C-alpha positions in Angstrom: 45.6 -79.5 -0.3 42.5 -80.6 1.6 39.9 -78.2 2.8 38.5 -78.9 6.2 35.5 -77.3 8.1 36.1 -77.3 11.8 33.1 -76.3 13.9 33.6 -74.9 17.3 36.8 -72.9 16.6 36.0 -70.2 19.2 35.8 -73.2 21.7 38.6 -74.8 23.6 39.4 -77.9 21.5 38.4 -76.4 18.1 40.7 -73.4 18.7 43.7 -75.7 19.3 42.8 -78.0 16.4 42.5 -75.2 13.9 45.9 -73.8 14.9 47.6 -77.2 14.5 46.0 -77.9 11.1 46.8 -74.4 9.9 50.4 -74.7 11.0 50.8 -77.9 9.0 49.5 -76.1 5.9 45.9 -77.2 5.7 43.1 -74.9 4.4 40.6 -74.5 7.2 37.2 -72.8 7.5 36.3 -72.3 11.2 32.7 -72.0 12.4 31.2 -71.0 15.7 28.0 -69.6 17.0 29.9 -67.7 19.8 27.1 -68.2 22.3 27.3 -66.9 25.8 27.4 -70.2 27.7 30.7 -68.9 29.3 32.9 -65.8 29.2 32.8 -64.4 25.7 36.2 -62.7 26.3 37.9 -66.1 26.3 36.2 -67.0 23.0 37.1 -63.8 21.3 40.6 -64.0 22.6 41.0 -67.5 21.1 39.7 -66.2 17.8 42.2 -63.3 17.9 45.0 -65.8 18.4 44.2 -67.2 15.0 43.9 -63.8 13.3 40.2 -63.2 13.5 39.3 -59.8 14.9 36.0 -59.4 16.8 35.2 -56.2 15.0 35.2 -58.0 11.6 32.7 -60.7 12.7 29.2 -60.6 11.3 26.7 -63.4 11.3 26.9 -65.7 8.2 29.8 -63.7 6.7 33.3 -65.3 6.1 36.2 -63.4 7.7 39.8 -63.8 6.4 42.4 -64.4 9.1 45.2 -61.8 9.3 47.6 -64.4 10.5 46.9 -67.5 8.4 46.3 -67.2 4.7 44.6 -70.6 4.7 42.1 -69.7 7.4 38.6 -68.1 7.2 36.0 -67.9 10.0 32.2 -67.7 10.0 29.8 -67.1 12.8 26.9 -69.5 12.3 24.5 -71.6 14.3 24.3 -75.3 13.3 20.6 -75.0 13.8 20.5 -72.6 10.8 20.2 -75.3 8.2 19.7 -73.1 5.2 22.8 -71.0 5.9 24.8 -74.1 6.7 23.8 -75.7 3.4 24.8 -72.6 1.5 28.2 -72.7 3.1 28.7 -76.4 2.2 27.6 -75.8 -1.4 29.9 -72.9 -1.8 33.0 -74.3 -0.2 32.9 -78.0 -1.1 34.8 -79.3 2.0 36.9 -82.4 1.7 36.5 -83.3 5.4 34.5 -81.9 8.3 35.3 -82.0 12.1 32.3 -81.2 14.2 33.3 -80.0 17.6 30.5 -77.4 18.0 28.0 -78.5 20.7 26.2 -77.3 23.7 28.7 -78.5 26.4 28.3 -79.3 30.1 26.6 -82.0 32.0 25.1 -80.0 34.8 23.8 -77.2 32.6 21.8 -79.8 30.7 19.6 -80.2 33.8 18.8 -76.4 33.6 18.4 -75.8 29.9 17.7 -79.0 28.0 16.4 -77.3 24.9 19.8 -75.8 24.2 21.1 -79.4 23.8 18.4 -80.4 21.4 18.9 -77.4 19.2 22.7 -77.6 19.0 23.5 -81.3 19.5 20.5 -82.9 17.8 19.1 -80.5 15.2 22.5 -79.0 14.5 24.1 -82.5 14.1 21.4 -83.6 11.6 22.0 -80.5 9.6 25.8 -81.3 9.5 25.0 -84.9 8.4 22.7 -83.7 5.6 25.1 -81.1 4.4 27.9 -83.7 4.3 25.7 -86.2 2.5 24.7 -83.8 -0.2 28.1 -82.2 -0.8 30.5 -85.1 -1.3 32.3 -84.8 2.1 34.8 -87.6 2.3 34.9 -87.9 6.1 33.0 -86.5 9.0 34.7 -86.7 12.4 32.6 -85.5 15.4 33.0 -85.0 19.1 31.2 -87.6 21.3 32.0 -87.8 25.0 33.1 -90.2 27.7 29.8 -89.3 29.4 28.0 -91.8 27.0 29.3 -94.6 29.3 26.8 -93.5 31.9 26.0 -96.2 34.4 28.6 -98.6 33.0 30.9 -99.7 35.9 33.2 -101.9 33.8 36.6 -100.1 33.6 38.5 -99.1 31.7 35.7 -98.0 29.4 35.9 -99.7 26.0 34.4 -98.8 22.7 33.2 -102.4 22.6 31.0 -101.8 25.7 27.3 -101.2 25.6 26.5 -97.5 26.2 22.7 -97.6 26.4 22.4 -96.1 29.9 23.4 -92.3 29.8 22.5 -90.3 32.9 22.4 -86.8 31.5 20.7 -85.2 28.5 24.1 -84.1 27.4 25.3 -87.7 27.3 22.1 -88.8 25.6 22.6 -86.2 22.9 26.2 -87.5 22.2 25.0 -91.1 22.1 22.3 -89.9 19.6 25.1 -88.4 17.4 26.8 -91.8 17.2 23.5 -93.5 16.2 22.6 -90.8 13.6 26.2 -91.0 12.2 25.9 -94.8 11.8 22.6 -94.4 10.0 24.2 -92.0 7.4 27.3 -94.2 7.1 25.0 -97.2 6.4 22.4 -95.5 4.1 24.7 -93.1 2.2 28.2 -94.4 2.5 29.3 -91.3 4.4 32.5 -92.2 6.4 32.0 -91.1 10.0 34.2 -91.3 13.1 33.0 -90.5 16.6 35.5 -89.3 19.2 34.8 -89.9 22.9 36.9 -87.3 24.7 37.9 -87.9 28.3 38.1 -84.7 30.5 40.1 -82.4 28.3 42.2 -79.8 30.0 45.0 -77.3 29.2 45.7 -73.7 28.2 42.7 -71.7 26.9 40.5 -74.3 28.7 36.8 -73.8 29.4 35.9 -71.6 32.4 33.2 -74.1 33.5 35.6 -77.0 33.9 37.2 -78.1 37.2 40.8 -77.0 36.5 39.7 -73.5 35.6 37.2 -73.2 38.5 39.7 -74.5 41.0 42.6 -72.3 39.8 40.4 -69.2 39.8 39.0 -69.9 43.3 42.4 -70.7 44.9 44.0 -67.5 43.5 41.1 -65.5 44.8 41.3 -67.1 48.2 37.8 -68.6 47.8 36.8 -72.2 48.6 36.5 -74.9 46.0 33.6 -77.3 45.7 34.8 -80.9 45.8 31.9 -83.1 44.7 31.2 -86.7 46.0 33.3 -85.7 49.0 36.4 -86.1 46.8 35.7 -89.8 46.0 35.9 -89.3 42.2 38.5 -90.0 39.5 38.9 -88.7 36.0 41.0 -89.7 33.0 42.4 -86.2 32.4 43.6 -85.7 28.8 45.8 -82.9 27.7 44.4 -80.8 24.9 47.5 -81.3 22.6 47.1 -85.1 22.9 43.4 -84.7 22.0 44.3 -82.6 18.9 46.9 -85.1 17.8 44.4 -87.8 18.0 41.7 -85.8 16.1 44.2 -84.9 13.4 45.1 -88.6 12.8 41.5 -89.5 12.8 40.6 -86.8 10.2 43.4 -88.1 8.0 42.3 -91.7 8.1 38.6 -92.2 7.2 37.1 -95.5 8.2 36.2 -98.3 5.8 33.7 -100.9 6.5 34.7 -103.7 8.9 34.5 -106.8 6.6 34.5 -109.1 9.7 31.6 -107.3 11.4 28.7 -109.6 12.2 25.1 -108.8 13.2 25.1 -112.0 15.1 27.8 -110.7 17.4 27.9 -107.0 16.8 30.9 -104.8 17.7 29.4 -101.4 18.8 32.5 -99.5 17.7 32.5 -100.5 14.0 30.1 -101.7 11.3 29.9 -103.0 7.8 29.4 -99.4 6.9 32.3 -96.9 7.0 31.8 -96.0 10.6 33.9 -96.2 13.8 34.2 -94.8 17.3 37.3 -94.1 19.3 38.1 -93.2 22.9 40.7 -90.4 23.2 41.9 -90.4 26.8 45.1 -90.6 28.8 44.4 -94.2 29.9 45.5 -93.2 33.5 42.7 -92.1 35.8 43.6 -89.7 38.6 41.8 -89.3 42.0 40.2 -85.9 42.4 42.1 -85.1 45.6 45.4 -85.9 43.8 44.3 -83.5 41.0 43.6 -80.8 43.6 47.0 -81.4 45.2 48.8 -80.9 41.8 47.0 -77.6 41.3 47.9 -76.5 44.8 51.6 -77.3 44.1 51.6 -75.4 40.8 50.0 -72.4 42.4 52.0 -72.6 45.6 48.8 -72.3 47.7 46.5 -74.6 49.6 42.8 -74.7 48.7 40.0 -74.3 51.1 37.7 -77.2 50.3 33.9 -77.5 50.5 33.1 -81.2 50.4 29.8 -81.7 48.5 27.6 -84.6 47.5 27.6 -86.1 44.0 25.8 -83.9 41.5 23.0 -85.3 39.3 24.3 -86.4 36.0 27.9 -86.9 37.2 29.7 -90.3 37.3 32.2 -91.3 39.9 35.0 -92.4 37.6 36.2 -92.3 34.0 38.9 -94.4 32.5 39.6 -94.8 28.8 40.6 -98.0 27.0 42.4 -96.6 23.9 43.6 -99.9 22.4 41.8 -99.4 19.1 43.4 -95.9 18.8 46.8 -97.6 19.3 46.0 -100.5 16.9 44.5 -98.4 14.1 46.3 -95.1 14.3 49.5 -95.9 16.2 48.7 -93.2 18.9 48.3 -93.0 22.6 47.9 -89.8 24.7 50.7 -89.6 27.2 51.2 -86.0 28.6 51.7 -86.2 32.4 49.1 -84.4 34.4 51.7 -82.3 36.3 53.0 -81.0 32.9 49.6 -80.1 31.6 48.4 -78.4 34.8 51.6 -76.4 35.0 51.1 -75.2 31.4 47.5 -74.3 32.2 48.5 -72.3 35.3 51.1 -70.4 33.4 48.5 -69.5 30.7 45.9 -68.5 33.3 48.3 -66.2 35.2 49.4 -64.5 31.9 45.8 -64.2 30.5 44.3 -62.8 33.7 47.5 -61.0 34.9 47.5 -62.6 38.3 
């Protein structure tokens, strides 16, 4: 039975991924710094769902799940290289899925150092620990934000992504570059995952679906940026998790047809690849709002605002390589996913 380290398991995607892998019988160690970027009650509630009690958590101490025999959790910062190395040496993971990161595009304008600490220094520490401890495959969260100023849609992993427009995006592009270096120099198989606007139950409180739902239920206005002239490739969390699981189970080999004379940015002679994971069906922001209104049975009061620095007007994922190599394409309808989120939100907050 494979042993997998999943970082970010108090977070949105990491929580869902850990549950899926545990329910199929994998051995998992979860890791999270449990920072206060957003409401800690949500993070601790996610951990509780996987049998990790808040009262048992101490920094750099493994906690056994009361619900899953194959699950242990550790509170740890990726920047803490010495403690991270000790964990890797002791546990000898087969695979690592790095979802821990300082998230948020707009917050990166306010607190850039947080992104350097977690997304750059922390990621180098992950790479080094994988390199020195025989990890067979490192999968890691990148982001659709790396496409930056690219206006060719749908966004393809074959496109150039050298023009990010936020430090968050730049940090994710840096992760891809660093991963390739380790794949090339040390033969470490790495896969980057460019997620497209993930949503669903237990979602992040700083994301649009959560913010809009909360505001509408509290009879407060919602802020609609770029005057509503935006679209997003909303991707349901279960679809993301299915994609990540398949990626984890299928480490890349080198692309024997790769040529430096005509380089494919998404592969390499080294065991390295990058995938988009998106719904391949962008939705206009105002249509998204209308679906939320329908699910809540209420109309939103809307504040139309200008485009925010670091934002892009549209995202749209080309997932052909995911289909070709892993036989998978996300397909959950937005109406279904939003309805599931609203049901969770009402139950969690008793509204």
